[in-house]
KEZASE-431202 format. One line per 8 residues: number of its first residue (from 1); for each residue x, z, y of N, C-alpha, C, O. Coordinates in pm, whole numbers, plus 50000, padded with zeros to 5 digits. Example, Ala and Ser with C-alpha at 12.3 -4.5 7.8 and 13.67 -1.06 7.14 Angstrom:
residues 2
1	51319/50780/49431/51230/50780/49550/51320/50780/49670/51424/50846/49668; 51285/50708/49775/51367/50714/49894/51290/50787/50003/51341/50804/50114
end
This chain:
residues 301
1	50083/50044/49862/50011/50010/50022/50091/49994/50088/50206/50033/50067; 50042/49911/50219/50102/49908/50364/50079/50022/50432/49970/50079/50423; 50148/50054/50484/50106/50156/50634/50153/50091/50735/50077/50090/50832; 50216/50056/50744/50280/49994/50904/50375/49875/50858/50456/49886/50766; 50356/49759/50936/50500/49635/50915/50454/49582/51090/50354/49575/51162; 50600/49554/51096/50655/49496/51182/50685/49373/51192/50757/49350/51095; 50665/49232/51283/50707/49086/51271/50760/49089/51406/50695/49125/51504; 50895/49043/51405/51017/49010/51543/50942/49089/51616/50861/49049/51699
9	50973/49236/51583/50924/49326/51694/51018/49351/51828/51098/49443/51807; 51028/49301/51946/51059/49303/52030/51004/49412/52181/50888/49400/52221; 51065/49476/52225/51036/49537/52347/51165/49553/52463/51273/49606/52437; 51128/49500/52591/51301/49478/52643/51208/49549/52767/51089/49534/52795; 51340/49655/52845/51359/49718/53002/51423/49658/53093/51518/49599/53040; 51419/49641/53217/51490/49588/53307/51597/49576/53253/51637/49460/53239; 51658/49655/53216/51817/49673/53189/51852/49633/53023/51941/49554/52991; 51759/49707/52922/51812/49752/52816/51710/49638/52726/51610/49599/52785
17	51725/49607/52642/51654/49586/52546/51634/49702/52405/51727/49719/52326; 51534/49756/52394/51509/49913/52309/51460/49836/52182/51500/49887/52077; 51396/49744/52171/51398/49699/51996/51403/49520/52019/51370/49449/52114; 51461/49491/51885/51519/49339/51888/51514/49305/51770/51587/49339/51676; 51386/49204/51775/51301/49129/51702/51288/49198/51554/51274/49124/51457; 51293/49370/51535/51301/49435/51412/51204/49361/51353/51142/49290/51433; 51164/49353/51221/51078/49310/51134/51139/49379/50958/51227/49358/50874; 51008/49481/50983/51020/49613/50818/50865/49616/50827/50791/49598/50923
25	50836/49650/50672/50769/49716/50635/50740/49853/50620/50842/49911/50656; 50674/49918/50594/50651/50046/50582/50527/50079/50475/50414/50052/50516; 50537/50128/50359/50436/50229/50209/50431/50327/50205/50523/50395/50249; 50346/50368/50164/50275/50496/50150/50408/50628/50135/50515/50597/50083; 50389/50747/50177/50520/50796/50130/50595/50889/50277/50552/50896/50392; 50701/50940/50227/50748/50964/50332/50918/50873/50386/51032/50867/50340; 50834/50809/50526/50966/50741/50532/51063/50771/50690/51045/50743/50808; 51164/50839/50615/51272/50836/50768/51260/50719/50831/51247/50616/50766
33	51262/50719/50972/51314/50628/51097/51503/50671/51132/51503/50752/51225; 51608/50650/51098/51712/50723/51197/51788/50629/51279/51792/50510/51249; 51843/50671/51372/51929/50592/51469/51977/50724/51538/51938/50841/51540; 52105/50635/51609/52152/50737/51730/52019/50719/51809/51922/50643/51800; 52062/50841/51904/51966/50839/52033/52009/50750/52105/52125/50748/52145; 51905/50644/52137/51885/50521/52204/51891/50415/52133/51944/50308/52165; 51808/50455/51984/51866/50298/51897/51760/50262/51944/51762/50140/51959; 51625/50325/51989/51519/50225/51960/51388/50307/51875/51288/50238/51853
41	51387/50454/51828/51327/50474/51740/51221/50591/51820/51163/50645/51726; 51178/50646/51932/51085/50632/52003/51019/50551/52074/50910/50592/52116; 51065/50409/52109/50946/50327/52156/50940/50261/52067/50901/50155/52115; 50959/50240/51896/50867/50176/51821/50781/50258/51835/50686/50195/51881; 50736/50425/51818/50660/50482/51794/50586/50505/51891/50511/50603/51882; 50585/50448/51975/50475/50478/52111/50408/50257/52100/50313/50205/52041; 50501/50206/52175/50457/50079/51995/50336/50090/51951/50227/50077/52006; 50384/50127/51793/50243/50124/51662/50137/50238/51677/50056/50265/51589
49	50146/50311/51817/50010/50381/51873/49983/50323/52002/49949/50386/52102; 50003/50190/51990/49955/50141/52139/49983/50187/52237/49938/50124/52333; 50045/50278/52264/50039/50316/52396/50167/50262/52500/50203/50311/52606; 50231/50117/52409/50430/50061/52453/50303/49944/52429/50193/49977/52384; 50345/49778/52472/50291/49754/52501/50415/49629/52467/50515/49636/52537; 50410/49502/52348/50601/49467/52284/50601/49324/52375/50513/49241/52398; 50758/49336/52421/50759/49194/52413/50700/49109/52387/50610/49045/52440; 50763/49105/52281/50715/48993/52171/50686/49076/52048/50670/49194/52014
57	50688/48929/51989/50638/49024/51809/50542/49092/51857/50496/49106/51970; 50508/49151/51715/50372/49145/51670/50367/49346/51572/50472/49358/51509; 50298/49442/51559/50275/49545/51441/50160/49574/51368/50060/49554/51437; 50138/49607/51271/50022/49631/51246/50032/49782/51185/50125/49829/51120; 49915/49842/51223/49960/50030/51146/49757/50027/51096/49647/50025/51152; 49826/50031/50933/49686/50115/50857/49627/49956/50889/49518/49946/50946; 49674/49878/50865/49595/49716/50886/49580/49661/51036/49582/49541/51064; 49561/49797/51160/49534/49764/51220/49647/49678/51369/49769/49686/51376
65	49588/49630/51433/49698/49526/51527/49739/49624/51577/49725/49721/51502; 49813/49662/51731/49837/49779/51760/49801/49786/51960/49788/49880/52038; 49794/49593/51980/49802/49563/52093/49648/49572/52134/49609/49625/52237; 49541/49494/52010/49386/49551/52050/49358/49636/51977/49258/49688/52026; 49383/49685/51887/49301/49831/51819/49409/49962/51858/49381/50029/51758; 49498/50036/51921/49527/50144/52013/49445/50284/51982/49481/50394/51940; 49322/50231/52021/49208/50331/52036/49225/50414/51881/49290/50514/51849; 49158/50345/51824/49163/50330/51658/49236/50422/51542/49217/50511/51460
73	49335/50331/51600/49490/50393/51525/49514/50495/51576/49543/50570/51482; 49522/50553/51672/49507/50696/51713/49432/50763/51674/49465/50878/51645; 49326/50727/51660/49256/50818/51575/49196/50874/51451/49103/50951/51427; 49334/50769/51343/49347/50808/51240/49471/50844/51221/49527/50838/51111; 49525/50885/51328/49698/50876/51356/49716/51043/51397/49652/51114/51476; 49810/51067/51325/49857/51209/51406/50000/51167/51446/50069/51084/51388; 50048/51267/51601/50143/51206/51698/50224/51342/51758/50189/51403/51859; 50353/51380/51664/50397/51482/51677/50484/51402/51824/50516/51285/51808
81	50515/51467/51954/50585/51405/52013/50739/51474/52048/50723/51594/52072; 50880/51433/52058/50987/51486/52074/50974/51578/52208/51054/51668/52233; 50876/51547/52282/50988/51640/52468/50897/51778/52394/50867/51774/52275; 50861/51890/52477/50783/51992/52496/50672/51939/52578/50698/51904/52694; 50541/51928/52527/50397/51945/52561/50279/52020/52581/50173/51965/52611; 50296/52171/52563/50266/52241/52537/50256/52337/52663/50342/52408/52715; 50065/52307/52711/50033/52384/52751/50098/52546/52765/50090/52609/52659; 50157/52618/52875/50174/52745/52840/50103/52905/52803/50125/53007/52738
89	49990/52835/52906/49835/52983/52953/49750/52926/52824/49634/52966/52816; 49794/52839/52725/49659/52817/52608/49748/52923/52494/49867/52952/52482; 49628/52960/52424/49691/53002/52268/49709/52857/52214/49702/52744/52262; 49737/52917/52081/49794/52823/51961/49611/52764/51951/49575/52654/51994; 49532/52850/51897/49450/52820/51827/49348/52751/51952/49240/52706/51913; 49372/52746/52058/49312/52681/52160/49336/52595/52148/49261/52519/52086; 49437/52559/52192/49528/52380/52215/49457/52333/52062/49356/52263/52053; 49510/52372/51982/49437/52287/51857/49321/52270/51809/49288/52180/51732
97	49261/52349/51847/49093/52308/51892/49027/52246/51970/48909/52215/51956; 49121/52215/52086/49122/52120/52138/49071/51974/52160/48981/51906/52208; 49288/51969/52036/49309/51842/52018/49195/51785/51873/49160/51669/51851; 49157/51914/51792/49047/51809/51744/48937/51773/51813/48896/51657/51808; 48872/51876/51891/48782/51790/51978/48822/51597/52003/48774/51494/51956; 48923/51627/52092/48963/51472/52134/48968/51378/52068/48951/51259/52093; 49002/51453/51940/48978/51358/51802/48857/51325/51763/48841/51213/51715; 48774/51392/51772/48602/51344/51751/48554/51410/51658/48474/51348/51587
105	48584/51571/51619/48588/51669/51544/48454/51724/51604/48451/51692/51723; 48369/51777/51579/48226/51887/51590/48302/51994/51648/48425/51989/51638; 48230/52121/51726/48315/52201/51776/48358/52318/51591/48473/52336/51552; 48236/52370/51522/48289/52419/51385/48359/52348/51372/48461/52378/51433; 48369/52216/51299/48476/52133/51218/48617/52148/51248/48709/52123/51171; 48630/52204/51406/48734/52186/51449/48762/52298/51482/48797/52293/51600; 48771/52437/51431/48766/52536/51467/48855/52590/51293/48969/52617/51255; 48721/52582/51236/48768/52555/51085/48885/52440/51080/48977/52521/51067
113	48934/52347/51081/49073/52264/51109/49239/52375/51140/49347/52414/51097; 49119/52376/51269/49256/52440/51339/49311/52578/51281/49432/52601/51290; 49236/52660/51229/49254/52760/51141/49349/52693/51023/49469/52715/51011; 49283/52619/50951/49345/52563/50857/49509/52521/50857/49593/52535/50768; 49518/52474/50970/49637/52433/50973/49727/52497/51039/49833/52456/51086; 49698/52561/51040/49770/52683/51185/49814/52773/51068/49929/52817/51059; 49715/52795/50978/49773/52835/50820/49923/52743/50767/50040/52767/50736; 49843/52641/50781/49941/52563/50655/50133/52548/50763/50233/52484/50730
121	50115/52621/50865/50277/52599/50952/50350/52725/50968/50456/52751/51026; 50252/52810/50892/50324/52977/50933/50251/53026/51083/50344/53073/51149; 50193/53029/51120/50122/53016/51293/50007/53120/51274/49959/53181/51370; 49975/53134/51173/49840/53231/51164/49824/53334/51185/49715/53380/51150; 49895/53400/51233/49934/53548/51299/49979/53515/51433/49975/53611/51511; 50014/53423/51473/50010/53430/51606/49917/53327/51670/49949/53320/51789; 49846/53269/51652/49771/53194/51680/49650/53186/51778/49552/53113/51791; 49710/53314/51854/49612/53366/51960/49683/53380/52068/49619/53412/52168
129	49830/53363/52085/49893/53448/52162/49948/53290/52259/49980/53180/52214; 49940/53338/52402/49979/53246/52487/50143/53151/52444/50244/53217/52417; 50146/53020/52444/50260/52972/52352/50346/52944/52464/50433/52858/52447; 50337/53008/52587/50424/53002/52695/50585/53147/52612/50707/53136/52614; 50525/53219/52576/50614/53330/52403/50636/53275/52348/50753/53304/52324; 50594/53148/52258/50657/53149/52188/50819/53041/52145/50834/52935/52206; 50887/53068/52077/51004/53015/52035/50965/52870/52010/50862/52805/51998; 51088/52851/52008/51116/52658/51993/51065/52644/51894/51002/52541/51872
137	51078/52762/51787/51046/52662/51600/50886/52703/51617/50809/52685/51523; 50843/52757/51739/50669/52865/51703/50609/52692/51766/50533/52620/51701; 50653/52667/51871/50662/52549/51903/50648/52431/51854/50536/52381/51844; 50738/52379/51823/50718/52272/51667/50615/52266/51668/50538/52191/51727; 50587/52418/51540/50491/52420/51439/50374/52397/51516/50295/52332/51448; 50318/52427/51654/50199/52395/51711/50198/52231/51695/50121/52152/51641; 50313/52219/51761/50261/52041/51766/50256/51946/51655/50230/51826/51661; 50307/52068/51481/50311/51992/51371/50151/52025/51391/50090/51935/51449
145	50086/52119/51360/49930/52137/51364/49859/52069/51435/49754/52041/51378; 49870/52018/51557/49805/51943/51617/49790/51833/51574/49679/51780/51588; 49884/51771/51516/49880/51648/51477/49808/51551/51342/49779/51433/51321; 49800/51726/51248/49734/51729/51138/49596/51784/51148/49539/51794/51039; 49520/51827/51264/49419/51892/51284/49326/51755/51274/49219/51809/51303; 49307/51676/51263/49161/51593/51249/49223/51527/51134/49205/51406/51145; 49304/51564/51003/49322/51450/50888/49388/51378/50914/49436/51364/50802; 49441/51309/50974/49500/51176/50989/49559/51043/50792/49584/51090/50681
153	49560/50941/50819/49621/50903/50702/49748/50891/50719/49817/50877/50618; 49796/50893/50816/49967/50919/50861/49976/50973/50997/49894/50957/51087; 50106/51051/50999/50174/51131/51054/50330/51071/51115/50425/51030/51048; 50319/51083/51281/50392/51001/51326/50527/51152/51398/50507/51171/51518; 50615/51221/51352/50688/51265/51385/50873/51275/51474/50989/51281/51432; 50821/51274/51581/50933/51174/51664/51061/51361/51716/51050/51433/51815; 51135/51370/51628/51299/51431/51631/51182/51588/51612/51156/51659/51708; 51130/51611/51479/51059/51746/51431/51111/51874/51401/51056/51984/51389
161	51249/51831/51389/51400/51938/51421/51428/52003/51556/51465/52120/51550; 51415/51937/51698/51490/51922/51792/51509/52041/51887/51440/52048/51988; 51612/52146/51852/51633/52306/51887/51568/52368/51805/51480/52445/51845; 51589/52355/51698/51576/52440/51598/51734/52480/51522/51829/52406/51499; 51714/52655/51489/51875/52643/51408/51814/52615/51259/51702/52585/51218; 51951/52638/51193/51920/52549/51107/51834/52635/50981/51800/52572/50880; 51794/52816/50996/51678/52793/50886/51540/52705/50950/51468/52633/50881; 51524/52733/51100/51413/52618/51121/51416/52534/51110/51303/52493/51139
169	51520/52395/51061/51515/52309/51002/51511/52333/50886/51520/52233/50813; 51501/52418/50842/51498/52396/50667/51338/52461/50679/51265/52419/50589; 51281/52544/50764/51150/52540/50726/51038/52445/50756/50922/52439/50714; 51134/52339/50880/51025/52219/50921/51017/52113/50833/50914/52054/50802; 51179/52079/50777/51152/51980/50606/51092/51993/50577/50993/51920/50586; 51108/52192/50459/51015/52198/50399/50830/52152/50416/50747/52148/50326; 50817/52132/50517/50653/52180/50557/50624/51990/50591/50512/51937/50597; 50759/51920/50608/50695/51765/50619/50716/51743/50465/50617/51681/50428
177	50783/51761/50382/50802/51702/50254/50673/51759/50194/50618/51664/50138; 50569/51912/50175/50440/51923/50161/50354/51820/50199/50279/51770/50115; 50354/51779/50326/50254/51673/50387/50273/51578/50316/50176/51538/50252; 50387/51516/50304/50356/51375/50200/50340/51416/50068/50247/51360/50010; 50416/51512/49994/50364/51561/49865/50206/51617/49812/50120/51580/49731; 50217/51681/49869/50066/51738/49835/49993/51770/49897/49929/51871/49866; 49963/51698/50021/49867/51667/50071/49764/51520/50109/49655/51495/50160; 49901/51433/50038/49854/51287/50008/49879/51247/50208/49824/51138/50224
185	49911/51273/50280/49949/51222/50458/50045/51174/50382/50110/51227/50291; 50050/51030/50446/50194/50888/50456/50248/50967/50569/50161/51037/50621; 50416/50984/50648/50478/51068/50724/50559/50922/50752/50574/50842/50661; 50611/50896/50891/50666/50844/50944/50722/50971/50984/50648/51069/50981; 50880/50987/51033/50993/51064/51080/51066/51044/51116/51109/50943/51059; 51142/51082/51205/51244/51010/51324/51361/51165/51312/51330/51282/51286; 51491/51108/51340/51566/51220/51359/51695/51107/51332/51694/51010/51256; 51806/51157/51422/51966/51129/51411/52040/51191/51352/52158/51170/51323
193	51957/51292/51325/52078/51380/51146/52023/51357/50985/51936/51398/50909; 52147/51255/50990/52117/51176/50835/52118/51223/50740/52098/51148/50644; 52145/51400/50707/52117/51460/50623/51979/51543/50596/51939/51596/50492; 51913/51533/50740/51782/51571/50713/51737/51484/50594/51741/51516/50475; 51684/51346/50658/51623/51289/50607/51652/51258/50475/51560/51194/50424; 51785/51289/50373/51820/51244/50228/51724/51339/50174/51685/51303/50063; 51672/51447/50215/51639/51556/50163/51462/51482/50199/51426/51435/50091; 51436/51477/50223/51273/51490/50201/51243/51322/50244/51125/51293/50222
201	51295/51250/50279/51205/51082/50227/51227/51026/50118/51320/51066/50047; 51139/50910/50076/51173/50839/49999/51186/50762/49998/51217/50704/49894; 51168/50690/50138/51240/50538/50197/51321/50626/50357/51318/50735/50414; 51376/50509/50367/51465/50518/50499/51453/50395/50535/51425/50310/50451; 51475/50354/50694/51499/50264/50781/51612/50331/50900/51600/50432/50968; 51731/50227/50894/51824/50262/50968/51838/50123/51108/51882/50008/51112; 51785/50203/51186/51833/50088/51316/51922/50144/51464/51920/50258/51511; 51982/50049/51503/52113/49999/51573/52093/50004/51692/51976/49982/51660
209	52089/50012/51810/52090/49889/51882/51943/49836/51911/51928/49737/51982; 51856/49890/51867/51716/49857/51846/51731/49723/51714/51621/49672/51692; 51798/49688/51663/51770/49601/51575/51828/49683/51417/51916/49769/51416; 51729/49613/51253/51765/49675/51213/51829/49652/51092/51819/49552/51022; 51921/49794/51064/52018/49776/50980/52004/49746/50816/52054/49672/50731; 51918/49837/50827/51876/49846/50637/51748/49919/50654/51710/49991/50747; 51680/49878/50523/51546/49964/50443/51540/49940/50339/51555/49823/50303; 51523/50013/50276/51534/50052/50145/51554/50222/50075/51614/50325/50107
217	51456/50172/49954/51437/50344/49902/51533/50446/49920/51642/50391/49935; 51549/50622/49927/51650/50663/49911/51781/50660/49847/51900/50664/49877; 51637/50645/49657/51788/50651/49560/51904/50514/49617/52024/50543/49615; 51873/50400/49655/51934/50334/49666/52072/50321/49775/52167/50243/49781; 52029/50440/49855/52129/50503/49978/52244/50596/49907/52363/50605/49938; 52177/50654/49813/52211/50811/49767/52283/50785/49599/52313/50868/49514; 52295/50626/49599/52347/50610/49450/52495/50650/49413/52568/50659/49512; 52544/50671/49316/52672/50725/49307/52754/50584/49322/52722/50475/49275
225	52891/50623/49417/52987/50546/49455/53108/50564/49320/53083/50650/49235; 53196/50507/49311/53282/50487/49239/53407/50523/49281/53509/50458/49305; 53371/50670/49286/53476/50766/49329/53440/50929/49333/53344/50995/49372; 53544/50954/49285/53530/51093/49230/53605/51177/49327/53721/51154/49359; 53499/51322/49395/53605/51356/49433/53648/51501/49411/53557/51556/49348; 53748/51586/49436/53808/51642/49337/53908/51784/49472/53979/51773/49571; 53859/51886/49401/53863/51996/49500/53943/52126/49430/53912/52200/49337; 54055/52122/49515/54147/52218/49371/54161/52397/49487/54158/52419/49609
233	54171/52449/49414/54201/52622/49511/54342/52626/49643/54347/52692/49747; 54453/52517/49579/54536/52557/49634/54668/52414/49530/54653/52367/49417; 54784/52387/49636/54790/52194/49577/54788/52113/49556/54837/52040/49470; 54684/52101/49690/54627/51933/49704/54718/51807/49710/54700/51692/49668; 54806/51857/49766/54884/51742/49832/54990/51710/49704/55022/51592/49691; 55047/51813/49605/55100/51831/49523/55009/51712/49406/55062/51626/49336; 54847/51746/49416/54825/51714/49335/54776/51572/49363/54728/51504/49273; 54789/51522/49501/54782/51330/49532/54895/51283/49508/54914/51162/49499
241	54989/51370/49494/55112/51321/49504/55155/51234/49408/55203/51121/49414; 55115/51346/49268/55118/51303/49091/55014/51237/49046/55025/51208/48927; 54872/51187/49121/54773/51099/49116/54817/50964/49114/54785/50872/49039; 54928/50968/49248/54998/50832/49267/55060/50786/49195/55041/50669/49162; 55171/50870/49138/55257/50870/49065/55185/50802/48943/55201/50684/48911; 55109/50886/48885/54976/50776/48761/54967/50652/48783/54984/50571/48692; 54936/50613/48917/54893/50443/48988/54730/50491/49033/54648/50401/49050; 54694/50612/49048/54542/50632/49113/54575/50603/49255/54683/50614/49313
249	54432/50556/49308/54423/50558/49422/54413/50696/49505/54363/50774/49424; 54428/50742/49586/54420/50879/49674/54366/50875/49797/54428/50789/49859; 54296/50917/49854/54230/50923/50016/54235/51117/49976/54199/51181/49878; 54319/51167/50149/54272/51327/50182/54115/51331/50248/54094/51290/50362; 53998/51390/50155/53960/51406/50249/53864/51543/50357/53742/51546/50373; 53927/51605/50392/53932/51775/50391/54010/51861/50343/54129/51887/50360; 53881/51923/50247/53952/52003/50161/53970/51905/50007/54046/51921/49911; 53895/51831/50028/53898/51754/49858/53968/51622/49879/53971/51559/49984
257	54040/51580/49730/54079/51415/49773/53964/51313/49696/53890/51345/49603; 53971/51170/49772/53837/51117/49693/53972/51014/49604/54061/50940/49644; 53932/51053/49490/53979/50894/49403/53890/50773/49333/53774/50787/49295; 53953/50675/49327/53891/50536/49281/53858/50602/49174/53889/50716/49142; 53764/50491/49096/53778/50523/48996/53800/50390/48932/53718/50305/48969; 53895/50349/48842/53911/50205/48824/53880/50194/48670/53832/50089/48626; 53905/50297/48591/53845/50306/48458/53815/50436/48419/53831/50524/48504; 53760/50476/48273/53676/50595/48261/53821/50634/48244/53795/50754/48232
265	53927/50631/48235/54103/50700/48211/54145/50781/48331/54239/50860/48331; 54049/50749/48459/54074/50766/48586/54051/50939/48578/54139/51003/48635; 53905/51042/48492/53920/51073/48513/53996/51226/48434/53997/51345/48467; 54062/51136/48299/54162/51190/48229/54299/51259/48332/54358/51367/48339; 54304/51114/48406/54444/51153/48465/54406/51266/48573/54483/51359/48597; 54298/51251/48627/54310/51372/48732/54340/51491/48603/54447/51549/48592; 54271/51503/48551/54209/51653/48457/54374/51713/48371/54401/51831/48349; 54466/51587/48335/54631/51658/48314/54690/51570/48417/54735/51459/48388
273	54691/51612/48524/54795/51604/48666/54727/51785/48688/54816/51869/48680; 54595/51838/48711/54570/51938/48711/54572/52053/48636/54532/52163/48675; 54645/52013/48465/54701/52084/48449/54877/52085/48412/54954/52180/48399; 54896/51966/48403/55031/51946/48422/55104/52111/48604/55171/52214/48603; 55047/52048/48690/55070/52106/48781/54979/52273/48795/54984/52338/48899; 54916/52312/48695/54903/52481/48672/54787/52522/48793/54758/52636/48828; 54721/52380/48854/54615/52404/48979/54463/52479/48882/54432/52491/48764; 54416/52507/48990/54245/52609/49003/54174/52564/49003/54134/52595/49116
281	54078/52480/48952/54051/52297/48996/53897/52416/48987/53860/52497/48903; 53824/52353/49170/53743/52438/49140/53630/52358/49174/53535/52431/49201; 53594/52200/49188/53491/52124/49162/53588/52001/49138/53691/51985/49204; 53535/51891/49009/53532/51709/49028/53403/51674/49008/53348/51707/48902; 53318/51586/49128/53208/51496/49088/53217/51390/49108/53311/51352/49178; 53125/51300/49058/53158/51186/49109/53063/51161/49234/52954/51217/49229; 53093/51082/49348/53065/51111/49460/52942/50997/49526/52976/50878/49521; 52830/51022/49573/52741/51020/49671/52763/50899/49747/52868/50866/49801
289	52658/50838/49745/52677/50760/49892/52567/50796/50009/52446/50779/50000; 52627/50839/50101/52528/50943/50224/52491/50762/50312/52554/50656/50311; 52332/50815/50394/52283/50713/50508/52389/50677/50564/52416/50561/50595; 52478/50799/50585/52613/50778/50751/52640/50703/50632/52667/50793/50552; 52647/50611/50578/52786/50575/50499/52704/50407/50575/52779/50331/50635; 52591/50380/50564/52529/50258/50639/52590/50177/50761/52622/50058/50767; 52598/50304/50882/52704/50259/51007/52780/50233/51015/52819/50192/51125; 52883/50235/50879/53054/50163/50865/53030/50014/50788/53131/49955/50750
297	52961/49982/50777/52888/49895/50655/52863/49787/50795/52812/49828/50899; 52912/49631/50773/52832/49537/50861/52729/49537/50817/52698/49589/50710; 52624/49453/50924/52478/49506/50895/52403/49395/50773/52433/49282/50733; 52275/49505/50736/52249/49484/50541/52099/49434/50581/52002/49504/50553; 52085/49307/50649/51916/49355/50695/51842/49290/50524/51721/49299/50502
end
């Protein structure tokens, strides 16, 4: 099932092209949109919501054209903006109920749904406090709650972990994963933190300078490479020298050595060298590719 699709999508501003001939298709599940700040992620979301017109090309969300059916799209899509947009004098309940009413829910249903989503995001006990006194993490949770309150078919989350500490990021990522896996709502989540998307996404789209670099299932990004990572307690330099003598290709990488696997015998060579030098082996594992590796490769559309 196609959730959204773009064809030659372009958006030009007076001094910059934010999106440049972007053609991509997104299916159901949790999809990550990754790129550096200024890559065009927020511009793409605004176009998909019908809030910004493209300069060229087109896009559809849930089968609806973004240029002619923006209001219909926004009724069935939830949106969590990147910027701080919460009125400080309202409580989370008041704000979430208001957003539910704006989406067309009757008053009673809006209050019930607001209570449900605030419980889901972990704000049930704090729901009547003015949001001006909330921490950054609590504000992010309110923004997520209002994006879910009208039971959308798709939610678009723009940098949802911005400003959060490590624990807060972990909790937010857990909530995002649950939205896709337990509630069956498709998710498009943007981030410039590549490791985060590896943890929660089924599919990842990589853009740079408004152009598509790659669109692949997460498993294709994180497949095993032909490299083994070796870490020893001490004696890393001696181990590297010994492996080089044995004809292995070795590259230091911080506390580890990256050894190119030329044949199954490479693993035996590492084991034997560690034993000969009487070193304490901490770990030896086949290295996996990471999303960030795509930025080191030539563009692959």
